Phi, psi and omega in degrees: 000305180305318182294322181295320181292325176293318187289317179296320174305303181312309174300324182285332173298305183296325179290320194246305183077198178263353177257012180267092186235149171275134169284153173300136183225074176285137177282123178293146177245018183287337180274352178288123187250118182234150168272159179286340182206141180230116177272186179294151177258101189218130173063037169089008181202153175291132178240169176277153175238156178286334180221148179237159176219152182279138168266132192255138163283114190285350176273340184227356185053026174257146179290144173257323182200158175260142185241136176293130176275117180281152167230192181301322178297325175296315177300322178298319173302318184295315183291317175304317182291318180299318181289327172296305182302321178298308183279344185273327182213317196293320181299324179256012174288128186296150188298335181291331181284314177308311186300326180299310180302313184295319179292325176300318184297314178302310182299314183294327177293322177302312178301326180256028192295323187289325174302316178294323183298302178311304185300317180301308187288329181288327183277325196249333180098357186281146172316141186291329177304320183287311179302314189286326188254346177235305191292312185295310175300328179281337175297308176297325182292324180292327176292316178301312187301318184279328168310315174296337182265356189287337179249025183222028186293325176299334184274321180298322181234067182300144180173177177285348170255153176274128181307141175234144176293158178272315175143251180253135190241129166267127191231124189237118182250167186263185186258359185276325174225080189300307190281319184290319177294334171290321173294320182302323187269314176301303188310299186291330180292323182286324177300321185269008169096019178267156168256161192227143163240114194248133176238108173289162173299147181295339181269346182222067184256003195284323183287329172295324177293316176296326174294322181299325181297318180292329181294324177298307181293334174283000177070026184294139182312136177306136175092346179295319177232127181232137184231115178247148183241157177151191189257209193295327182293331174293315177302317178298318178294331171291314177307315186269007184288129186284357180252019178259132181267338186212144180239139164236124186226136166233125190175207180283154174304316185299303183294324181298319181290331175293313176302312177303325179284326176293326179270357180304128186085338181273176190261007187279143176283151179218138160229140184233132168236106197247211189287177173199170181213066195291151184256136179241105193260125179249107174272157189291352176259013174288142167302098193300311186289328172302315194288322178305316173300325187283333177301309176299314172300323178302313187246336181267344175305131180055043171071004189083011172277066182218130182290333178271005176318138175273075185285341178248119175263119180250112184240133179292141187300334183292342177245007191299308186305308177303313185297315182295317175301310181300324181295319184299311185287326186298312187280350175287350180257355177293137182254125182254135185161211180314119180300327183277000177275124181300339180268006181282137174259327181225126188264208183274145168298138193298326182204163179297323176299323179287326173300319182293325175298311175301316179298323181293320181283331168297322175299316187293326179295317176294321172302325182272000171112349184291165180255127184262142172233119167228127184290152180290121181209144186268112184274146182290160183287327182255153181095181181241110192229151182209125181287162174297136192221147169213153185237141174237182196052042178261145177245157185297345175272350173296141181291331178296335181269356177240330186263146187275125175281312177075037175209186182278064183221127181247129169251142179252127168224162184242164184216163172259316188246160169296325179295322179291320183300313174302315176308305175298319176299319183276353179281061182207148178292345184264160179204055184263314192198156183212163169224151181227135186235115181196150168276002182255119174289338173291326182290316172307318176287314186293318183295313179314312190288339183266354183269144179262060184232155181280333186229130175229123183258143171247122182059026177199184180193142174068045175248126184242145171211141180298336178276355184256135179283149182223134177165182191228186171238180169058224187274012166274000174113186172211165188094161181228152173235137184099145172066195187290327182309309187298347177282327192301310179307346183243018177225150171249124177257096182298150177246136178244115179293152193223137172230121184295134183292320181240102185299145178304140183275348187269005175089353181260141182293143180284148176239010184250108172295152170305142176302137169278001175240016177291154182310128174090350190237007174306134180291150186298136181292131178251168184292342182264011181286139184226000000 
């Protein structure tokens, strides 16, 4: 082991030396246009609020803009506006017309992508490379994707009944991917003919406010999308509102359980996308260098603020030393600092509260006997920062192996056989995502079938596509977002009971329903028929 480390250190010194440094490459924020104050967006316009709170840049702890704090009366106005818009025009608007609005929103996001990317990094702390190259392109892609489905719902969900929209949807989104989570929820809801009351996270509301400006410019009918801001009390008011038909929530498992209890016995639809503790499994036949890159992408992307992060690394014993050595050198090259610097790999932790949680769990990991590795790096004096970290000598009983840290912290364990890898990977209360690394396709498929996860990546990690469904099992929630599956939570598909007019004479039940297109029984044509 020591000889391997010496050779690697020598090679790195020869390649880079002490002079190989990246010059600062800051992204200008001059083109970002922000109001000093944003109130709730209701019935197509921004309104005044009684109280305001600051949205803070986590990299500098400086306020960016003031945000209006909603209350129950604000939520009532938003729901009333959504209900009126739904019944007055949006519900019965042909799918081809809804698609035009949704596509227009996606196109305008593309046109203003650089402004959105900078604002996302300023408000949330993530590196500009990630906001610019991943988040914002995916946001636009989701609007484009669901614009294509708006006039094809009967083909997406074939059956005896015609799909119907639900009504008014309450949507509560987290702070780790503010604009992307808004797109994941808004696009399918609008495509299926629903109206929305959206609540962004209180620490990252600004891109939602810019999205409201685009909604105005796109000419979306007033009241179809309403946005209210605030903390948990505002979300609770949305969940408990009697005139909301559907709740979509992305966030912590604890809050998700509370919402499920609140809605028990009601007729409201519910989808939950909650926490995760993803296993990234490295087999001895994996392409090691590629796998190490995948490990880094899996846990240090967005400072580890990812519900599907590969925060548990499972490595086969025969290659464990090599993987850990390469991982140690790789994270030593990661650059922590200004999120607006295009060379930054790891930006600022989203809030002081989240930073304290990460520190507390890392301290617990050390107290329980795990071995911590952190590279030497200079952290800025202001803002919320935590260096990339991983633990070895981790057992299944360690809290860092079981609890979601939601930060740039990785726990490493080893296994000997595929059966042991499966057992360890499934030994968690979560079931959101996992990754498998092997050069054998048959192994990828056989292991993936045994893992209890909603999303499984093969020889990659954290890859998303608007046509692919995303969601989890167990305490990671239920329901899917993305793809055709993402339409289901926003639609009611009526079922028609059928009884044979002429019972079969051979004593066995008939299994052939009457044709829905026979003469005299064709369904009444609706406005959204295409």
